[in-house]
N, C-alpha and C positions, 0 to 999 in steps of 0.2 A: 711479404714473404717471397724470397727468391725462388725462381723456377729454373735456375741455371745449374745444370748437372754436367757441363761440358768438360771442365778441366780442374778437378779437385787437386789440392796440393799435397795431401797426405794419403796414407794407406792404412787400412784396418782389416781385421777379421771380425766375424760376427757369428754368434750362436744364439738360437732362439728356442724357447721352451714350448712344449706341446700344450694344447688347451682347447681343442675342438674349435668352437666358434669364437673363443677368445682370441684366435688368430687374427681377427679384424684389427687388432691393435698394431700389427706389424707393418702393413704397407707404408704408412706415413712415418713410422719410426725409421724404416729403412731409407726412404727418400730424404728424410732430414739428415741422416748420417752421410748419405751419398753426395750432398752438396759440398762437404768438406773432405770426405774420405773416398778413395777408390777401394771397392770391396775386393780383397784378394782371396780370402777364404771365407766360406759361408757354410753353416751347418745347422742341424736341428733334428727334432724328432716329432712325429705325429703332425699336428697342425704347424709346429715349428718347421717341419720339413717342407710344407707348402710354402711358407714364407721364405725359407732358404732357397728353394728352387726358383721362386719368383725373383728374389734378390739377385741370384746368380744370372738368371736370364736377362734381367734389366741391366746388369753390369755389362753383359755381353752385347746388349743392344743400346748401350749408353749413347752412342752417336746417332741412333735412329729413333729416339723417343722412348726407350725402354722404361726409364724412370717416370716419365709422364704417364705412361700406361699404368704403372704400379700406383702412382698417386691417385688415379681415378678408381682403383679397385673397390674401395669402400662404397663409392657411389654406385658402381656396377652391381654389386651383390645385393644392394637394397632396392634396386630398380624392380618394378613390377614384372612378374613372370607371365608369359602367355598362358600358363597353366593355372594362374591364380597364386596369390601370395607373392613373396619376394623371390628373387633369383637364388638367394642363399638357401631358403627353405626347399626350393624345387631341385637343388643340386642333389639332394638325398632322395633317391627314388627306389622304393622297395621292390623286391621281386613279388610276383603275383601271390606266391604262397605266404610271404611275410607281410603283405599289405594290412591284414587285420591287426597284427601286433604293432606295426608301425603307426597305424591310425590311432590306436589307443595310446601308445607311448607319446605321440606328439600332440594329442588333444589337450587343449588348455595351456599350452606352452605360453609363457608370458603372463598368465593369469594367476590369481591367488585365491585362497579360501574357498568359499562356496562356489564361486565361478569356475575355478579349476576342477573341483569335484563334479560339478554338473556336466562340464565338458567331457570328463572321463567317462561318466555314466552314460551319456548319450552316445559316445563313440563305442562303448562296450555293447550297447543295445544294437547299434547299427551293424557292427561287424560280427557279433557273436550271438545274435538273437536266436539262431537255430540251435546253438549249443545250450542256451538257457532253456529253450522250450523243451528240447529232448531230455535234458536233465530233470526238469520240473515235472515232466509228463507222468511218471509213476505216482508222484504225490498228488497231482491234480486228479488222476483217476481214482485214487483212494478216497480223496475228499468228496468227490461226486458220488461214488458208490455209498459212502457212509451217509451222505446227505439224503439219498433217495431210498435207502433200505433200512436205515437204523431207526431207533426210537428212543425217546427219553434222553437221559444224560449220556448214554453210550453213543448216541448219534453225534452229538457235538464234540465228544472226545475224539471220535473217528475223523470228523472234519478237521479238528485242530491238528491231529497227528498228520493228516494228509497235507495240510498247509505247511507244517514244519518240514515234512519230507520233501515237499515241492521246493522250498527255499534251499534246503541242503542239497537237493539234487541239482538245482540250477547252478549253485556254486561249484559242485563237483563236475558238472558238465563243462562249465567254463574253464576250470583248471585243467581237465583232461584235454580239452580242445587246444588251449594255449600251450600246454606241454607238447602236444603232438606237432604244433606248428614250430615251436622252438627246435624240436628234433629234426625238422626238415630245412632249417636255415642253410643256405648255400655258403659254405666256408664259415659257418658260425656267425653270420651277419645278416641283417635284414636288407642291406643295400650292397650290391656288388660294386657300385661306382659307375655302372653303365646304365643305359636307359631302362626304366622299369615301369611298374604299374603307376598310372596316374600322371606320367610325365607330360603327356599331351604335346610332345614336340619340344619341350623345354630341355636345355642342355643338362645332362647328368654330370656328376662330379668329375669323373676321370676325363671324359672328352672336353669338358670345360677347362680343366687344368691344362690339358695338352694344348688347347687352342691359346690359352693365356700365356703359357711358356713360349710357344712359337712366336706369338705376336710381340711379347716384350723383348725377345731375343732378336727381333728384326727379321724373322723368317716368314712373315706374312701369313701366318695361320697354319693349321695342321695339314697333313698330307691328304686328308679327305676333302680339303677345301680347294679353292681355285688355284692356289700357288703350287700345291703338290710337293712342297719341300720336305726333305727328310727330317725326322725328329731331331731335336736338339739333344746332343749326347754329352757325356762327361768329357770326351776327348775334345770336342769343340770348345768347351769351357777351358780345358787345360791349355789348349793352343793359344787362348787369349790371356793366359796367366791367371785364371780363376780356378780355385779349388772348391769343390762342393762335396760335402759328406753328410750322410743321413744315417740314423739308427733304425734298424728293424729288429724283430725278435723272432728267431727260429724256435718256435715252441715245441717242435718235434725233438729238438736237441737241447732244450732248456738253455739257449745261447743267444744273448744279444749280439748283433753283428752290425758293423759299420759298412755302409754301401758307398761306392762300389768296392767289392772285395776282389782280391787277386787270386782266389782259390778256384780251381776247376772242380768238376764233379757234379755240377748242377745242370739240369735240363728242363726245358719247358715242354709242355704238351700243347701245341698250337691250338688244337680244338678246344681245350679247356681255357686257355688264356684269352681266347676271343670272347669269353664271357666277362672278362675283367678289363680288357684294354681295347682301344680302337684298332681297326683293321690295319692301318698303316704302321702302327707301332709293332704289332705282331709280325707283320710282313718284314719289317726292318730286321727284327731279331732272327727270323728264318733265313734272311740273306746274309747275316753277319754273325754266324756262330764263332765261338772262340776257336783259335787254330791250334793244331798240334804239329810241331815240327821235330825233327831229330830222328835218330835211328837206334837209340838205346832201347833196352828191354822195357824200361819205364815208358818211353815215348810210344813204342809200338803197342804196349798194353793199353795205353790211353786211347790210341786209335782203334784198337779192337773193341774196347768198351763202347766207344762212340758208334761203331758199326752195329753193335747189339742194340744200342739206343735207337738208331735209325730204323731198325726192324720194327720198333714199337712206335714209330712216327714221332720220336722225341728229338728235340733240337738242343744242342749245347747252349747254355746261357752265354751271352757275349762276354768278351774280355772287357775290363773296366772302361777303356776308351769308347767302346761301342755301345755301352748301356744307355738307352734313352733316359733322360732326366725324369720324365713322367713315370717311368717304371719304378725307379727307386723311391720317388715321392709317394706313389700309391702303396708300395710295399711298407713304407713307414707309417702311412695313415690307414690303419686297419683297426679302428677303435672297436673292441670286442662287442659283439651283439649288434652294434649299429652298422659297422662296415665289415665286409667279409675279409677273412684271411686269404692270402694268396699262396697257391701251391707251386713248388718246384720239385721235380723228380730227382732222386738220388739213390745211392746204394748204401745199405747198412752193412758194413763189414764186420759187425759183431755177430752176424748170423752165419751159421756154418755153411749154408749153401753158397753164399757169396765169398766166404774165405776159401772154400774149396775151388770155386771158379778161378779166383785170382791165382792161387798156387799152381793150379793146372795150366792156366794160360801163360804165366810167367815162365814156368818150366819149359813148355813147348816152344815159346818164342825164343828162349835162350838156346835151345837145341837146334832151332831152325832160323838162323839169323838172316837168311836171304828170302824167307817165305813172305808172301804178300798177305794182306789182311783177309782177302777172300779165301785164300788157302787155309789160313788160321781158323776162320769161321767154320769151314767145312771139317777141319781135322779135330778141333776141340769141341767135344760134346757138351761141356758145361756152359752155362749162360748165367749172367747175373740177373737178379730180380730188383727192379726199380720200384721205389715207394715214394709217396709224396712227403716232402718237408713243408710244413705250414708256417708261413711268415705272417705274424700279427704286428700289432702296433709297436713302433719303436719306443714309445714312451713307457712301455711296461717296465723296463729296466733302467732306462736312462732318458728321462723326460727332458732334462736340460743337460746335454753332454758338454759341460763347460770345459772338459779336458780336451775337446777338439782343438787342434792347431796350437796346443800349448807347447812352449819351449822354455827351458830354464832361464834364458836371458832373452826376452822378447825384443824383436826389432821393430815391431809395430803393435799397437794394442789389439788384444782379442776381446772385444766387447761381448757381453752376454745380456740378454733381455729375459728377466725372470718374471713370472706372473704370480700374483698373490691375491688372496681374498681379504677384503676389508673385515675388520672385527665386527661381530654380531651387533646390529643396531646402528652401526655407523654408515652414513650415506656418503656418496662421492661429493667432493667439493666442486664448486663451479669453476674454480681455478684448477685446470687439469694438472698443472705442475705439482699441486699439493697432493695429488693422488699417486705420485711416484716417489721413489726413494733411491738415492745414490749416496753412499758414504762420502762425507766431505773432509774427514780427517781420519787419522790412523786408528783412533780409539772407537770408531763407530762401525757397526755392522758385524761385531764379533759374537753377538748373542744369537742362539738358535731360536727358531719359532717355538712359541709356547701354545699348545693346544689343550684347553681345559676340557675335561671329560665330565659328563654327568654320570654319577655312580649308580644310578638306579633307573628302572623303567625301561620300556621298549626303546625309547629314544636313546637312552644311555647305552644299551646293548648295540644298537645300530651304529652309534658314534664310536664305540670301542672297536667294532669290526672295521669301520672305515679307517680308524687310526692304524690298525694293524696292517691293512693293505697299503695305506699311504706310506707307512714307515718302511715296509719291505721294498717299495717302489723307489723312494727318493732318498734313502739314507746316504748313498754314495754321492749323489749330486749335492745334497745339503752339507755333507762333510766338507766339501771343497768350497762351498759358498761362504763359509766363515773363515777360510784360510787367508792370511795376509798375502797380498799379491794376487789374490783372486777376487775377494769381496769388493775391492775398490774399483773394479771394472764391470761390476754387475749392477744394472739398474733394475729395480723391481717396480712393476706397474700393477696397481691394485684395481680390482673390480669388485662389485657387489654381487650378491647371490642372484640378482635379476639380470646381470650382464654376463655375456660369454657362456662358457661351459657348454651344456647340452641344449641351450636355448637356440633352436634353429630358426625361430621366427622373431628375432629381435627387430623392433621398429627402427626406422632410419635415425631417429634422434639418439638412440642408445649407440648404434653403430658409429655415428658421427662423433659422439663423445669419446668412445673408446679409441677411435682413430686419432683424435686430437690428443688424447692422453699418451698414446704411443709417441707422437711427435714431441710432446713435452718431455717425456723421459729421454728420448734420444738427444734433445737439445742440451740436457744436463750433461750427458757424456761428452758432447762436442765442446761445451763451455769449459769443462774441467780438464779435458785431455788435449784439446787443440789450442785453447787460450784465445787471446784477442788477436793474435797474429799467426794464423795457421801456416805452418811451414817456415815461419821466421823464428820468433822467440818461442822456445819450447814451452808448452803448457805445463803448469806445475803438476797437474794430475799425472801426466805421463812420466815426467821426471821422477816424481815420488814413487810411482809404480815400478819403474825400472830399478830404482835403488832398493826398494823392498824385495823385488825378485832376486836381486844380487845377494842380499842378505839371507833370505829364506832358502834359496837353492844352495848357497855355499854351506849353510848350517845343515841342511839335509844331507848334502854330500859328505860333510865331515862326520856326521853320525853314522852314515852308511859305511864309510871307510873304517871308522873305529870298530864297528861290529864285524866287518870283514877281517880286519887284522886280528881281533880277539879270537875269532873262529879259526883262523889260519894257525895261530901260535898255541892253541890249546890242544894238548895230546888227548886222544880218545882211545880208551882201552879196546883192544881187539880190532883196531883199524890202522891203516898206514897213515903216518903224519902227512899233512898237506905239504910240508916242506920237502918231503921225499917225492911227492907227485909233481910239484912245480915250484920253482924257485932256484936260487943259486946252487948249482951242483946236483939238482934233483935227477935221479935216474931210476926210480922204482918202476917196475912193470905197470903199465896202464891197463885198466880193465876194458875200456871201450873209448870211442870217440878219439882215436889215436891221431895225433898231428902227423903231417907228412914229413918227409926228409928235411932236416934243417929247421923245421918250424918249432920243434921242442926247445932247441937252444934259445931261439928268439923268445918263446914263452917264458922260459926260466929267467932270462934277462929282464923282461918287462915286469914279472912278478917281483923281482928284487928291487926294481925302481919304484914299484908301487909301495912296497914295504917301507922304503926310505921316505916316501911322501907321507905315508900314514904316521910314521914316527915324528916327522916335522910338524904335521898338521895338529897332532895331539900334544905337542910340547906346551901349549897354553890354550886358553879358551877365547882367544881374540876374535875368532870367527863367530862363535856361538854366543858370547857374552853380549847381552843387550839386544839380541836379535828379536824380530817380531814374534809374537805369540798368537795362536798355538804353534809350537815348533813342528815343522813338517818332517817327514821322513820319506826316504825313497824305498821303493819295493819293485820287484820284478813281476810283471803281469803279461799274459799272452797278448799278442797283437790282435786287435779287434778285427773280425772278419776272417780270421784264419780258420778254415774248416779242418777239424781233426777227425772227420768221419772215415778217412781212408787210412788203413794200416800201411806202414812203409813197405816197399818192395824188399825182396831178399837182398838185392844189390844195395839198397839203402841201409839195411841192417848192417851189412858188412862195412859200408863206408861210414856209418854212424853220423848221418847228417844232423846238424843242430838247428833247432827251431829259433826263429827270431823272437826277441823279447824287447820290451821297452821299459824305461824307468818312468815312474809317475810320482809326482809330489802328492802326498796325502798327509793330513794332520795326524798326530799321535792318536792311537785308538782306532785308526781307520783300517785295521787289518781285515782280511777277508778275500774272497775271490775277486779278481779284477773284472772290469767290465767285459772282457773278452771271454770269460768263463774258463773252463779247463777241459781236459780230456774226459769224454763222457763214457758211460757204460762200464766204469771200473777198469778200463783198459789202460795199460801203461803207454806212454807216447813213444815207445821204441820196440 
């Protein structure tokens, strides 16, 4: 096996799925790809975000041993920890309050049947003995009193009632105690990612990630170490030609967001963030707040709001270039209950107090164009109220963001690594390549996953609930996985129920097997897309992929144009015809978003040209006839990461600015909200 990562001949993009500890599959899958491909764009969600960050850092440090470090990662995480167990297990360190819950949750991991039950029972006794005793105490007292004071049959009936009451009381005490601890979880998670209970000096998840990213990038370790180098940022990656994107979920706004985003309006509370991130990371953010320049009312209003934030010791979240990679990684990896959500402060402009503040501030700033921010603070009595936005796991809404880096006509392959579970009763093959799947011709991979449900019993009910949650989580991802031009670049790597998932204490042989499985899956992608002569003779897989994308994107474009033309030419009662709004000779008054001088004539001309193209395109079905199935369609969705929490300024309303949109290929029947969500709170976007 080659260990040469010095000079790959090709380029690719890569997206990886979340899966908690199943992420051990990724390191050697990435290093296998990196022998042939230079990684230009990398993305993921949850555990896939860890892999994406590591891959991007290794690419940045390609010349300084980055991929060699990544190759060793499966061995590093199975190494014994100074606190006992493996490094992987000790990365997850609970807070002191959550230690009892974590102790019971992780007891018996890797065991089955009576062994697992026994481990859970012993852990419950260890951590919750006092709750069991207090709950059982009234029943014990009743049984004792009945035993010493009663007589005949009534005596034993009282004892029996006391025993039953003791058992029920113990269960009740346990439930009440556990519920109380759940209510005290920091950020709704047992582990913050920082050092916690029982760590005994072992590295916790976030500092460990930070150190790994720094080392793979050739930065010599974290800022808290001997090198003292600044955290690796998205800007440093971009300067090296590397794009990194990760999904997180703003549960306050019901919105999945891609990081790094280019929207302002978010702030960190440094005192709070020091519970979630290493000191040098928080210090970097404090020293690199996003900047506000310009002298318009909108710019001065933003500066005024920042001044109010400063009075609360809040710091503006950095601009995309200055965001540390470890911050986005941790914000994507916040698996509910296990790992805490991360808060960012913002302003809810659907609240009257904040709307009044904005109107008052904008009016005053407009009337006093030469006034400074300090003067504005003193003169404007109103102030905004900041509230936390909680960011949880990126996999909640897009666990495999296969749409990342997509383009209608790809110039390089965007590979995706999907994770799947083997069918019940099936064990992994010794030949790891047989535990992976990549479509080898056009007719393969079009079928959706079939999940058989048990129609009765508690197991059936739980299975149904799981299917409901899974469907709501993955339907967008899965819709694209069967689309031609997508499915041929996605390799699925299968694992059993004993492998990956929530199993934090996997033994070394299982981790090694999963890592080898990842390598085998990546090798299939290389063989099919790069061929026998990478960079020379085109691989059949990539040639076929590009032709399919030509057909599918042209078909989708034709269908979209046809629908646009039909809507344009169909009169609607009680409304101005589109032809009078835009097109040859259009001159009807426009209600809003009015183009500038001369722009309307240009718009009219372009609409006329578009109508001619539509007529020509629809003259026959040469484009759509025989195109791959299912037929895709284009739709408009909001750009991911665009925050719509701020209402436009008065000046914006007058100028009627337009929001950016993007076209996305989706199979027929894929209608619904795009991954970027939409305007929240029932407010119109204007």
